[in-house]
OpenMM code with the backbone's topology and positions (N, CA, C; nanometers):
from openmm import Vec3, app, unit

residues = "MET THR LEU LYS THR GLU SER ASN TYR ASP THR PHE ARG ASP CYS LEU SER GLY LEU VAL ILE HIS ARG LEU ALA THR PRO ARG LYS PRO GLN LYS ARG ARG ASP THR LYS GLY ARG LYS LYS ALA ILE GLY TYR VAL GLU ALA PRO ARG ASP ARG SER PRO THR ASP ASN ASP ALA GLU GLU LEU ALA LYS PHE ILE GLU VAL CYS MET ILE VAL LEU LYS LEU CYS ALA ARG PHE ALA GLU GLU ILE ILE SER THR".split()
positions = [
    Vec3(-1.3376, -1.5883, -1.6400),
    Vec3(-1.2745, -1.6343, -1.5179),
    Vec3(-1.3666, -1.7331, -1.4476),
    Vec3(-1.3061, -1.8279, -1.3852),
    Vec3(-1.3855, -1.9271, -1.3145),
    Vec3(-1.4240, -1.8751, -1.1777),
    Vec3(-1.5162, -1.9448, -1.1163),
    Vec3(-1.5621, -1.9053, -0.9832),
    Vec3(-1.4487, -1.9175, -0.8818),
    Vec3(-1.3658, -2.0204, -0.8980),
    Vec3(-1.2526, -2.0396, -0.8066),
    Vec3(-1.1517, -1.9255, -0.8205),
    Vec3(-1.1247, -1.8845, -0.9432),
    Vec3(-1.0311, -1.7748, -0.9665),
    Vec3(-1.0846, -1.6464, -0.9058),
    Vec3(-1.2133, -1.6223, -0.9247),
    Vec3(-1.2751, -1.5021, -0.8680),
    Vec3(-1.2662, -1.5043, -0.7155),
    Vec3(-1.2857, -1.6212, -0.6583),
    Vec3(-1.2746, -1.6359, -0.5126),
    Vec3(-1.1318, -1.6075, -0.4663),
    Vec3(-1.0342, -1.6518, -0.5444),
    Vec3(-0.8943, -1.6253, -0.5102),
    Vec3(-0.8650, -1.4756, -0.5137),
    Vec3(-0.9205, -1.4045, -0.6116),
    Vec3(-0.9007, -1.2603, -0.6181),
    Vec3(-0.9645, -1.1906, -0.4981),
    Vec3(-1.0819, -1.2375, -0.4586),
    Vec3(-1.1473, -1.1789, -0.3410),
    Vec3(-1.0633, -1.2006, -0.2155),
    Vec3(-1.0080, -1.3206, -0.2006),
    Vec3(-0.9226, -1.3501, -0.0856),
    Vec3(-0.7976, -1.2633, -0.0883),
    Vec3(-0.7376, -1.2502, -0.2064),
    Vec3(-0.6182, -1.1674, -0.2186),
    Vec3(-0.6493, -1.0222, -0.1863),
    Vec3(-0.7638, -0.9717, -0.2333),
    Vec3(-0.8034, -0.8336, -0.2042),
    Vec3(-0.8188, -0.8131, -0.0542),
    Vec3(-0.8800, -0.9094, 0.0134),
    Vec3(-0.8967, -0.8979, 0.1578),
    Vec3(-0.7612, -0.8961, 0.2296),
    Vec3(-0.6709, -0.9830, 0.1862),
    Vec3(-0.5371, -0.9855, 0.2473),
    Vec3(-0.4622, -0.8553, 0.2215),
    Vec3(-0.4692, -0.8067, 0.0979),
    Vec3(-0.4011, -0.6826, 0.0621),
    Vec3(-0.4548, -0.5656, 0.1429),
    Vec3(-0.5863, -0.5553, 0.1519),
    Vec3(-0.6436, -0.4432, 0.2266),
    Vec3(-0.6092, -0.4530, 0.3748),
    Vec3(-0.6063, -0.5745, 0.4288),
    Vec3(-0.5683, -0.5913, 0.5693),
    Vec3(-0.4259, -0.5458, 0.5952),
    Vec3(-0.3342, -0.5814, 0.5056),
    Vec3(-0.1943, -0.5401, 0.5217),
    Vec3(-0.1784, -0.3889, 0.5097),
    Vec3(-0.2462, -0.3305, 0.4127),
    Vec3(-0.2355, -0.1855, 0.3929),
    Vec3(-0.2923, -0.1110, 0.5136),
    Vec3(-0.4075, -0.1544, 0.5614),
    Vec3(-0.4679, -0.0884, 0.6772),
    Vec3(-0.3800, -0.1034, 0.8002),
    Vec3(-0.3240, -0.2219, 0.8204),
    Vec3(-0.2349, -0.2432, 0.9353),
    Vec3(-0.1124, -0.1531, 0.9271),
    Vec3(-0.0559, -0.1438, 0.8082),
    Vec3(0.0645, -0.0614, 0.7892),
    Vec3(0.0344, 0.0873, 0.8132),
    Vec3(-0.0813, 0.1329, 0.7674),
    Vec3(-0.1169, 0.2734, 0.7857),
    Vec3(-0.1557, 0.3039, 0.9309),
    Vec3(-0.2101, 0.2064, 1.0008),
    Vec3(-0.2560, 0.2286, 1.1376),
    Vec3(-0.1419, 0.2240, 1.2394),
    Vec3(-0.0328, 0.1573, 1.2059),
    Vec3(0.0803, 0.1453, 1.2969),
    Vec3(0.1613, 0.2742, 1.2942),
    Vec3(0.1807, 0.3381, 1.4107),
    Vec3(0.2599, 0.4620, 1.4117),
    Vec3(0.4067, 0.4332, 1.3798),
    Vec3(0.4657, 0.5261, 1.3093),
    Vec3(0.6072, 0.5108, 1.2736),
    Vec3(0.6944, 0.5448, 1.3928),
    Vec3(0.7984, 0.4663, 1.4107),
    Vec3(0.8935, 0.4940, 1.5177),
    Vec3(0.9923, 0.5994, 1.4675),
    Vec3(1.0237, 0.6965, 1.5522),
    Vec3(1.1213, 0.7971, 1.5087),
    Vec3(1.2588, 0.7330, 1.4907),
    Vec3(1.3261, 0.7759, 1.3871),
    Vec3(1.4586, 0.7221, 1.3614),
    Vec3(1.5598, 0.7866, 1.4554),
    Vec3(1.6599, 0.7080, 1.4924),
    Vec3(1.7646, 0.7612, 1.5784),
    Vec3(1.8516, 0.8559, 1.4969),
    Vec3(1.8921, 0.9625, 1.5607),
    Vec3(1.9797, 1.0584, 1.4928),
    Vec3(2.1217, 1.0072, 1.4953),
    Vec3(2.1865, 1.0209, 1.3848),
    Vec3(2.3273, 0.9830, 1.3769),
    Vec3(2.4133, 1.1052, 1.4013),
    Vec3(2.5294, 1.0808, 1.4547),
    Vec3(2.6244, 1.1905, 1.4719),
    Vec3(2.6709, 1.2364, 1.3343),
    Vec3(2.6884, 1.3664, 1.3214),
    Vec3(2.7357, 1.4182, 1.1941),
    Vec3(2.8857, 1.3986, 1.1851),
    Vec3(2.9271, 1.3536, 1.0702),
    Vec3(3.0701, 1.3364, 1.0473),
    Vec3(3.1136, 1.4501, 0.9569),
    Vec3(3.2241, 1.5054, 0.9856),
    Vec3(3.2732, 1.6143, 0.9024),
    Vec3(3.2190, 1.7475, 0.9496),
    Vec3(3.1294, 1.8044, 0.8738),
    Vec3(3.0758, 1.9365, 0.9056),
    Vec3(2.9914, 1.9316, 1.0319),
    Vec3(3.0155, 2.0211, 1.1204),
    Vec3(2.9409, 2.0268, 1.2461),
    Vec3(2.8085, 2.1009, 1.2309),
    Vec3(2.7974, 2.1825, 1.1282),
    Vec3(2.6749, 2.2599, 1.1087),
    Vec3(2.5930, 2.2044, 0.9924),
    Vec3(2.5966, 2.0727, 0.9773),
    Vec3(2.5210, 2.0105, 0.8685),
    Vec3(2.3712, 2.0266, 0.8942),
    Vec3(2.2987, 2.0389, 0.7863),
    Vec3(2.1550, 2.0559, 0.7973),
    Vec3(2.0916, 1.9193, 0.8213),
    Vec3(2.0115, 1.9101, 0.9250),
    Vec3(1.9417, 1.7848, 0.9545),
    Vec3(1.7982, 1.7933, 0.9072),
    Vec3(1.7460, 1.6816, 0.8648),
    Vec3(1.6085, 1.6776, 0.8188),
    Vec3(1.5178, 1.6430, 0.9360),
    Vec3(1.4083, 1.7137, 0.9448),
    Vec3(1.3129, 1.6918, 1.0522),
    Vec3(1.1819, 1.6464, 0.9892),
    Vec3(1.1288, 1.5367, 1.0399),
    Vec3(1.0035, 1.4863, 0.9860),
    Vec3(0.8880, 1.5695, 1.0384),
    Vec3(0.7961, 1.6014, 0.9492),
    Vec3(0.6791, 1.6798, 0.9887),
    Vec3(0.5910, 1.5960, 1.0819),
    Vec3(0.5308, 1.6585, 1.1801),
    Vec3(0.4452, 1.5822, 1.2712),
    Vec3(0.3236, 1.5280, 1.1991),
    Vec3(0.2828, 1.4078, 1.2376),
    Vec3(0.1671, 1.3441, 1.1750),
    Vec3(0.0506, 1.3486, 1.2726),
    Vec3(-0.0125, 1.4626, 1.2834),
    Vec3(-0.1234, 1.4766, 1.3758),
    Vec3(-0.2579, 1.4672, 1.3047),
    Vec3(-0.2555, 1.4199, 1.1831),
    Vec3(-0.3765, 1.4071, 1.1049),
    Vec3(-0.4498, 1.2791, 1.1432),
    Vec3(-0.5753, 1.2886, 1.1752),
    Vec3(-0.6524, 1.1706, 1.2115),
    Vec3(-0.7230, 1.1157, 1.0884),
    Vec3(-0.7438, 0.9836, 1.0857),
    Vec3(-0.8122, 0.9254, 0.9703),
    Vec3(-0.9567, 0.9725, 0.9620),
    Vec3(-1.0035, 0.9871, 0.8411),
    Vec3(-1.1412, 1.0294, 0.8194),
    Vec3(-1.2114, 0.9277, 0.7307),
    Vec3(-1.3397, 0.9473, 0.7128),
    Vec3(-1.4156, 0.8593, 0.6243),
    Vec3(-1.3657, 0.8712, 0.4813),
    Vec3(-1.3236, 0.9888, 0.4427),
    Vec3(-1.2731, 1.0105, 0.3079),
    Vec3(-1.1477, 0.9264, 0.2844),
    Vec3(-1.0609, 0.9173, 0.3845),
    Vec3(-0.9407, 0.8355, 0.3718),
    Vec3(-0.9776, 0.6894, 0.3496),
    Vec3(-1.0777, 0.6413, 0.4207),
    Vec3(-1.1209, 0.5025, 0.4052),
    Vec3(-1.1767, 0.4788, 0.2646),
    Vec3(-1.2509, 0.5748, 0.2133),
    Vec3(-1.3050, 0.5618, 0.0783),
    Vec3(-1.1926, 0.5604, -0.0249),
    Vec3(-1.0949, 0.6468, -0.0071),
    Vec3(-0.9820, 0.6514, -0.0997),
    Vec3(-0.9028, 0.5213, -0.0945),
    Vec3(-0.8849, 0.4668, 0.0238),
    Vec3(-0.8133, 0.3404, 0.0383),
    Vec3(-0.8901, 0.2282, -0.0307),
    Vec3(-1.0206, 0.2251, -0.0132),
    Vec3(-1.1019, 0.1218, -0.0784),
    Vec3(-1.0931, 0.1341, -0.2305),
    Vec3(-1.0966, 0.2572, -0.2826),
    Vec3(-1.0844, 0.2782, -0.4270),
    Vec3(-0.9474, 0.2335, -0.4767),
    Vec3(-0.8431, 0.2633, -0.4003),
    Vec3(-0.7072, 0.2237, -0.4377),
    Vec3(-0.6954, 0.0718, -0.4467),
    Vec3(-0.7504, 0.0022, -0.3481),
    Vec3(-0.7426, -0.1434, -0.3473),
    Vec3(-0.8217, -0.2011, -0.4640),
    Vec3(-0.9374, -0.1440, -0.4936),
    Vec3(-1.0168, -0.1907, -0.6074),
    Vec3(-0.9410, -0.1701, -0.7385),
    Vec3(-0.8736, -0.0563, -0.7532),
    Vec3(-0.7948, -0.0310, -0.8742),
    Vec3(-0.6811, -0.1323, -0.8849),
    Vec3(-0.6161, -0.1614, -0.7741),
    Vec3(-0.5091, -0.2623, -0.7741),
    Vec3(-0.5622, -0.3971, -0.8213),
    Vec3(-0.6795, -0.4339, -0.7747),
    Vec3(-0.7375, -0.5619, -0.8133),
    Vec3(-0.7770, -0.5630, -0.9613),
    Vec3(-0.8271, -0.4523, -1.0121),
    Vec3(-0.8627, -0.4451, -1.1541),
    Vec3(-0.7380, -0.4612, -1.2397),
    Vec3(-0.6309, -0.3948, -1.2012),
    Vec3(-0.5058, -0.4056, -1.2765),
    Vec3(-0.4535, -0.5488, -1.2706),
    Vec3(-0.4618, -0.6112, -1.1548),
    Vec3(-0.4158, -0.7493, -1.1394),
    Vec3(-0.4972, -0.8433, -1.2275),
    Vec3(-0.6288, -0.8245, -1.2317),
    Vec3(-0.7137, -0.9090, -1.3154),
    Vec3(-0.6829, -0.8896, -1.4635),
    Vec3(-0.6589, -0.7644, -1.5037),
    Vec3(-0.6250, -0.7380, -1.6436),
    Vec3(-0.4928, -0.8039, -1.6810),
    Vec3(-0.3965, -0.7973, -1.5912),
    Vec3(-0.2665, -0.8613, -1.6171),
    Vec3(-0.2828, -1.0127, -1.6279),
    Vec3(-0.3676, -1.0706, -1.5430),
    Vec3(-0.3903, -1.2152, -1.5471),
    Vec3(-0.4570, -1.2547, -1.6788),
    Vec3(-0.5561, -1.1770, -1.7223),
    Vec3(-0.6225, -1.2063, -1.8502),
    Vec3(-0.5250, -1.1949, -1.9667),
    Vec3(-0.4405, -1.0925, -1.9627),
    Vec3(-0.3410, -1.0730, -2.0676),
    Vec3(-0.2445, -1.1911, -2.0709),
    Vec3(-0.2014, -1.2364, -1.9545),
    Vec3(-0.1106, -1.3510, -1.9476),
    Vec3(-0.1782, -1.4774, -1.9993),
    Vec3(-0.3063, -1.4962, -1.9660),
    Vec3(-0.3805, -1.6130, -2.0166),
    Vec3(-0.3897, -1.6085, -2.1679),
    Vec3(-0.4135, -1.4911, -2.2252),
    Vec3(-0.4226, -1.4788, -2.3713),
    Vec3(-0.2885, -1.5103, -2.4372),
    Vec3(-0.1815, -1.4644, -2.3770),
    Vec3(-0.0487, -1.4903, -2.4340),
    Vec3(-0.0172, -1.6397, -2.4277),
    Vec3(-0.0500, -1.7019, -2.3163),
    Vec3(-0.0216, -1.8458, -2.3000),
    Vec3(-0.1068, -1.9290, -2.3957),
    Vec3(-0.2324, -1.8891, -2.4141),
    Vec3(-0.3219, -1.9686, -2.4988),
    Vec3(-0.2930, -1.9529, -2.6474),
    Vec3(-0.2210, -1.8502, -2.6876),
    Vec3(-0.1917, -1.8320, -2.8315),
    Vec3(-0.0611, -1.8935, -2.8696),
] * unit.nanometer
topology = app.Topology()
chain = topology.addChain("A")
for resn in residues:
    res = topology.addResidue(resn, chain)
    for name in ("N", "CA", "C"):
        topology.addAtom(name, app.Element.getBySymbol(name[0]), res)
């Protein structure tokens, strides 16, 4: 891989990690309940409360996940280059 390609992967990794962190840090808005049609005693689903705070372990797991994503992306790019060059 060239230096420029490696730089592009680093930039992509930074963008990906920023998006993932932003998405995880933003609290989810509760969905509006819809009126039940038909059965009046229908079972409704209740979302479990998310009172778990982020820890250092979560950050490490997220970093490992992003690194694995980048490794897979690089392998796919190399595989595609080999197919194109043959």
